C-alpha positions, 0 to 999 in steps of 0.5 A: 500500500502506498501512503501519500503525505497530505498537507492540511492548512488549518483556518487562521483563528482570529482573536475574539477582540479582532473579530468584527460584527455589524450592528444597527443602532436606532435614535429617538426618530427610529432612524438607524445607523449601521456600525462595525464593532468588535465582538467584545464591544461593551455598551459604554464603548458604543455610547462613546462611539456615537457621542464622538460621531455626533459631537454630543456633550458626554455627561455620562447619561448616554445609554444603550437600550435593549428594545424587544418590539415583539415582547413590548419590553425594554431595558438599559444595557449596563455600561459593562455588558457585552452587547453581542451577548445581549443580542445573542440572548434575545434569539434570532427570531426576536425583533430586537433593536438597540436604541441610543438615548439619554437616561439621566436616572441611570445612576441617580440612586447613588446620589439620592438613594432616598428618592429611590428607596422609600422607608416603608419598602426597605428594611435590613434582612433578618440576619442583620437584626437591625434597622436600615440606615439610609446614609449607608443604604447603597453600601449595604447593597454592595456588600456581599455579607449584607442586603437590604430587604425590599418588600411590598405589594405587587400585582402579578400576571398569572401564567397562561391567564389574563387575570392579575393577582396581588401578592406581598413580595419580598426581595432578598439576596437569595431571590424574589419571594411572595407570601402565601399568607398576607404579609407574613415573612415566616419561612413557611409562608414565603415561596420562591418566585425568581432569581436574577443570575440568568435573568434581567429586569425589563420595563413593560411598554403599554402594559394596560393595552398589551397585558390588561395590567391594572396600571401602566407601572409594569415591569417583568423578569425575563430569562436570558434565553427567553424569546416568548411572552409566555415565559415572562414574569410580569409585575405591576406596581401601584405607582412610579416610585414603587416600580422604580424601587423594585427595578433599582433593587433588582439591578443592584442585586444582580450587578452589585459592585459592578454598577458602582464601578460603572458609575465612578469610572468616568469621574475617575478619568476626570480626577473627580471625587467619585461620590461628589455631586452638585445638589441644590443644598450645595448652591448658595446665593452670593452678593458680588456688588460690594468690595467684598463678596458675601454669602446671602444667608437670608432666604427672603433677601436671596429670593429678591436678588434672584428676581432682580437678576431676572429683571436685570437680564431683561433690561440688558436683552432689551438694550442688546436687541434695540442696538441691532436695528430699529427700536420699533417693536415689530422688528425687535420682536422678531428675534424673540419669536425665533431665537429658541428654535435652534435650542436642544431643549425646544421640541416644537409641536410635541403633544402633552402625551409625547412630552410625558413619554419622552421625559419618562424615557430619559429619566424621571428625576428632578429637573428633567425638562423640555419646552414645546409649543402649546397645542391648546393655546396658539402663540404660547409655550409649555414647560414640561418638568419632572419633579418627584417622579411626576411630570408637570406642565407650566404654561409660558405666556407672551405679555405685551408691555407698551409694544414690547413682547415678553414671556412669563410663567408666573403671571408677569412677576418675572418676565423675559425677552426670549425663551433662552433667558427664561430657561437660563434663569430657571436653571439657576433659580427655582422661582415658582417652579417645584425645582430648578431646570437641570437636564433637558431632554434631547433628540439626536439624529444618528 
């Protein structure tokens, strides 16, 4: 027998980090951009890519959203997660989309935990035999030896049925349980319901219409490899704060210290203290009118100074506008009417419902806002503002004063020559609003 040697050429093995994939990313207007990325790309990497490509301000609130159209659910992909792993977990048959958008609430619970964890829903687990100290609440979440216990009532969708039932749930490090006897936490009454090792928490969209939920404050636990709505564990809360508390606690239990690392990483690059943030309490009124600068401690004096500052802005703007042409009111009012159109916080003919949807998408935290045309009253505008996880709408009225046009939202107590002045003023001063304007909703086109 003759044996012939045969040379076999093996295919070259490309390192994982050098392999490429093409993915589509969508913006708020549902237009998409295809980009080629490494297979080990993270959500933060993709956000950084689009921030640079679109010349966005990188305030670390840009987020990649996993949106499952067929299931009607979505969630924030955490900054450290590998995007290809998320997409492969969704399955080839699932209609999934990646959205690039703002989420100001992504790490807000590290700065203001009390806004996310109300007293009546939080306690230390029985092993610790103590009462939760809210100043150390997040720290107890991050430690492996301790964990706050989250508890309260939730509506749950029964498997293969259209009905919803209300149970008392308890969230511990070992998983999510419901009580078979009222609000009892005795071990014999607690029945295991879900864990998060191989599952993720999603927000449910249009919960009433799609699932017959009692409210729109719905969320679900989805197994990583699940692609059918029948396998979703659906929950419904009675209000936004309760829903936010459960979702935030589940994220912390699943990712723990990694979430904190995601939060501080951008700040470390900027050499900024990781837990340092500017709050309303850290801002003080200052008087620079004299030879020496002084802090204004009297609240009444601080308010009068703020109002005077607004009036000063108005006078300066009037002088600026009159210096660029004829002093006639017809000509000087033209810049006032159009100057706001190019501002990122102005969203034109947005309806009340669309405004609420956009603010909800970009984070229900204090100070998220946008301005829009009024749908009910032509030639007026509306400020839509989030405060205490609720969205409020304030009408901005034009005021004619001896042929000059001004804008006000407090019955002419404070007036501005254009909407830019108005926004800048309320970014520094709360005035009659429930909180200052902090984060404007923005839509970009990829």
